[in-house]
Structures are given as C-alpha cells and as structure tokens.
C-alpha positions as CSV (number, residue, x, y, z in Angstrom):
1,M,74.9,-271.9,35.8
2,T,77.2,-273.1,32.9
3,Y,79.3,-276.4,32.7
4,Y,82.4,-276.3,30.9
5,G,80.4,-272.9,29.1
6,Y,77.2,-274.8,28.4
7,P,73.8,-275.0,30.1
8,R,74.6,-277.4,33.0
9,L,72.2,-280.8,31.8
10,P,69.6,-282.0,32.5
11,S,68.3,-278.2,34.3
12,A,68.9,-276.2,31.4
13,F,66.2,-277.9,29.9
14,G,64.0,-275.5,31.9
15,S,63.9,-272.3,29.9
16,K,64.1,-270.9,26.5
17,S,67.2,-268.6,27.2
18,N,69.2,-272.0,28.3
19,L,67.7,-273.9,25.1
20,S,68.8,-271.1,22.8
21,T,72.4,-271.2,24.4
22,M,72.2,-275.3,24.3
23,Q,71.0,-275.1,20.9
24,D,73.7,-272.5,19.9
25,A,76.4,-275.0,21.6
26,V,74.6,-278.0,19.1
27,D,75.1,-276.0,16.2
28,Y,78.8,-275.1,16.7
29,L,79.8,-278.5,17.4
30,N,77.5,-279.9,14.3
31,E,79.4,-277.5,12.0
32,K,82.8,-278.8,13.9
33,A,81.7,-282.4,13.5
34,Q,81.3,-281.4,9.7
35,A,84.7,-279.8,9.4
36,K,86.2,-282.8,11.4
37,I,87.8,-280.2,13.3
38,Q,88.7,-282.0,16.7
39,F,86.7,-282.1,19.8
40,N,88.7,-280.9,23.1
41,D,87.5,-282.9,26.2
42,D,85.2,-280.3,27.4
43,E,83.5,-280.6,24.0
44,K,83.5,-284.5,24.2
45,E,82.0,-284.3,27.8
46,F,78.9,-281.6,27.0
47,L,77.8,-284.4,24.2
48,K,77.9,-287.5,26.6
49,E,75.9,-285.7,29.2
50,L,73.3,-284.6,26.7
51,Y,72.7,-287.8,25.8
52,E,72.4,-289.3,29.6
53,A,70.3,-285.8,30.2
54,F,68.2,-287.1,27.2
55,G,67.3,-290.5,29.2
56,W,66.6,-288.5,32.3
57,V,63.9,-286.5,30.0
58,G,62.7,-289.5,28.8
59,L,62.1,-291.0,31.8
60,A,60.5,-287.9,33.3
61,K,58.4,-288.0,29.8
62,G,57.5,-291.3,30.8
63,M,59.7,-292.8,27.8
64,P,61.8,-295.4,29.4
65,E,62.6,-297.0,26.3
66,A,63.7,-294.2,24.3
67,A,65.7,-293.4,27.5
68,A,67.4,-296.2,28.0
69,L,69.0,-296.2,24.1
70,A,69.6,-292.6,24.5
71,D,71.9,-293.6,27.7
72,H,72.9,-296.8,26.2
73,Y,74.6,-295.0,23.6
74,V,76.9,-293.2,25.4
75,S,77.6,-295.6,28.3
76,S,77.7,-299.4,26.6
77,G,80.4,-299.8,24.8
78,G,78.7,-301.2,22.0
79,E,77.2,-303.8,24.0
80,P,73.8,-305.0,23.2
81,L,70.8,-304.0,24.5
82,E,67.4,-306.0,25.3
83,M,64.6,-303.8,25.2
84,D,61.1,-304.4,27.2
85,S,58.4,-305.9,24.0
86,E,55.2,-303.0,25.2
87,P,56.0,-300.3,23.5
88,Y,56.6,-302.3,20.6
89,K,53.4,-304.2,21.0
90,E,51.6,-301.3,20.9
91,S,53.1,-299.8,18.0
92,V,51.3,-298.6,15.1
93,V,53.8,-299.3,12.9
94,V,54.7,-302.7,14.0
95,N,50.8,-303.3,14.2
96,D,50.5,-302.7,10.9
97,T,53.4,-304.9,10.1
98,M,52.1,-307.4,11.8
99,D,48.8,-306.9,10.3
100,A,49.6,-308.0,6.8
101,M,52.2,-310.9,7.8
102,K,49.2,-312.5,9.6
103,S,46.9,-312.2,6.7
104,H,49.8,-314.7,4.8
105,I,50.4,-316.6,8.2
106,K,48.2,-319.1,9.5
107,D,49.5,-320.4,12.5
108,L,48.3,-320.9,16.6
109,A,50.9,-318.3,17.8
110,E,53.4,-315.7,15.9
111,N,56.5,-315.0,17.2
112,N,57.2,-311.3,17.0
113,Q,60.7,-309.6,16.9
114,I,62.5,-306.4,16.5
115,D,66.1,-306.6,16.0
116,N,67.4,-303.0,15.3
117,V,70.7,-301.2,15.3
118,Y,71.1,-297.7,17.0
119,D,72.8,-295.6,15.4
120,F,72.9,-292.4,13.2
121,E,73.2,-291.3,9.6
122,P,76.2,-289.6,8.5
123,Y,76.6,-286.4,6.9
124,S,77.0,-288.2,3.8
125,K,73.4,-289.0,3.5
126,G,72.3,-286.1,4.3
127,S,71.3,-283.6,7.0
128,K,68.2,-285.5,9.3
129,I,67.8,-283.5,12.0
130,S,65.7,-285.0,15.1
131,D,63.7,-282.6,17.0
132,L,63.7,-283.3,21.0
133,F,60.6,-281.7,22.7
134,L,61.8,-281.1,25.9
135,N,58.1,-279.8,26.6
136,E,55.1,-277.6,24.4
137,S,57.3,-274.8,23.9
138,L,61.3,-276.2,23.8
139,I,61.9,-278.4,21.0
140,L,66.4,-279.1,20.7
141,K,67.4,-279.7,17.2
142,L,69.8,-282.4,17.4
143,P,71.4,-283.4,13.8
144,D,71.9,-287.1,13.1
145,G,75.3,-286.4,12.1
146,L,76.7,-285.1,15.0
147,S,75.0,-287.8,16.7
148,E,77.2,-290.6,14.4
149,Y,80.0,-287.9,14.6
150,M,79.7,-288.8,18.4
151,D,80.9,-292.5,17.1
152,S,82.8,-292.5,14.1
153,G,85.1,-289.3,14.5
154,L,84.7,-288.7,18.4
155,R,84.9,-292.3,19.7
156,I,82.9,-291.3,23.0
157,A,79.4,-293.2,21.6
158,E,78.8,-296.7,19.8
159,P,76.1,-298.3,17.7
160,F,74.7,-301.2,19.1
161,N,72.2,-303.4,18.7
162,Y,69.1,-303.9,20.3
163,H,66.2,-306.7,20.7
164,A,62.7,-307.3,21.6
165,K,60.8,-310.4,22.0
166,W,57.0,-311.2,22.0
167,T,54.6,-314.5,21.7
168,E,51.1,-313.1,20.2
169,V,48.1,-316.0,20.4
170,W,45.6,-314.5,17.8
171,R,42.1,-314.1,18.9
172,W,40.6,-316.3,16.4
173,C,43.1,-319.5,17.6
174,L,41.4,-318.8,21.3
175,E,37.6,-318.8,19.7
176,A,38.5,-322.0,17.9
177,L,40.1,-323.5,20.7
178,F,36.9,-322.6,23.0
179,I,34.8,-324.1,20.4
180,F,36.5,-327.6,20.2
181,F,36.6,-327.5,23.8
182,I,32.8,-327.6,24.1
183,V,32.2,-329.7,21.4
184,N,34.5,-332.5,23.0
185,S,32.9,-331.7,26.3
186,Y,29.4,-332.1,24.8
187,H,30.4,-335.5,23.6
188,C,31.8,-336.8,26.5
189,L,28.6,-335.7,28.2
190,Y,26.6,-337.7,26.0
C-alpha cells in the first residue's frame, strides 16, 4: 500500500522491499533539498509522517525519549520540551562527565541537568547520516541535512530546546551523615 506514492507509514518499516522504496524516497528528497528545489505538499507530508513514525517506532523499541524528540520536532512549533531525566542518569557519556565534575566539587548534593537543542546540521557543515535501526536487518539512512531542511527550507519542523534536571546525593555524603548520626547517638546515650 502506498501513500502519496510512498510506502504507508509506519507499517512500511516491516519489509526490506518497503525499506528500499522508503530509502529511495528519502534519498530523492535529500537531493531535492540539497539543490533547494521546492517540495510539493505530498513530499512535505511524507517527511512529517516519517518523523511521526519514528515516534511510534521509538515507543515500540522502548525509547520513549527519542520518540518524543522526533514527534516534537514536527508538531511543537518550536516550543521547549521538558524531558524525563532517567535516560541521562544512566548515560555513559553523562556519567563520565559528571564523574569528572565530582572530582572537583565537594558538595552534599549535585544538581545535574541537560539543556540542549533538538536540531540538525545543515548541508554546509558536511554530510552526517543517521542510521535508524528499525530492526536487526532494516536500517534507514537519514541525512541530517534533509532533517535540517525540513526547518530552514520547508518550514514543516522547528528546532526546540529540551531540558532534564535531577538531583543526586553522593554516597559518601550519606555515609558521612550516617557516621555523624551514629557518633551523636552514642554521645547522647552516655
């Protein structure tokens, strides 16, 4: 089944032949965007639905934050998005950065936060490609430049700020408080 000449989304993610057709459509639209050729309404709708489908795929694959970011890109009008902090608390990159910071900071609690912009690199900054793993054998290659062109050229998506914040009480602080409590309790008894 096709929709405006393209595979119906998100059911199209289910087979290699549909993925090939979809990849051809993405590649074609990427070339149009690079050449700054005007998109028709059907092509714009295809890109919007592609991002909405990423939202559904993200939810199905247990990645609700990625799903929210993709959907918000085409449906928010650029409004900021408050994110759940759990994925960032468990991120290797975030934890490595926080560990480096903790070695320089001696405070009882640490407020951590992520403030970022959900946007994409334009063609002028290179040809970054995002591999979207739909399953073990289906990978859609989506150029950042095409995603950025959805904003700068087509005006069907808008970058937005997103934020997540959490407080972490360091274990050594808890241990110190526990020892303080035990010592003070002992003095009160005698």
